[in-house]
C-alpha angles and dihedrals in degrees: 000000000000121000117246100185140040130205126249088249092057091047092049091052092050093051098035094238133123121272090237090058092054091047090052090050088053093048092047091046093239085125121039109239144141127230119228108187105309095338130087120219122199119208116237087231088067090056091051089055088055092050098252117142115216126191102228094187095247 
């Protein structure tokens, strides 16, 4: 099954920013994301909008 979301940690590593920065972007709606419990998840479709290619394992 292909992944549809990434974590804030994975996003931060891709962009070279701190996890707290990505979490703030999610809270402030600068980055489309959903919150599951205490964790934010960012849809892969959002990365495609930003021009980031992700290997989904298909």
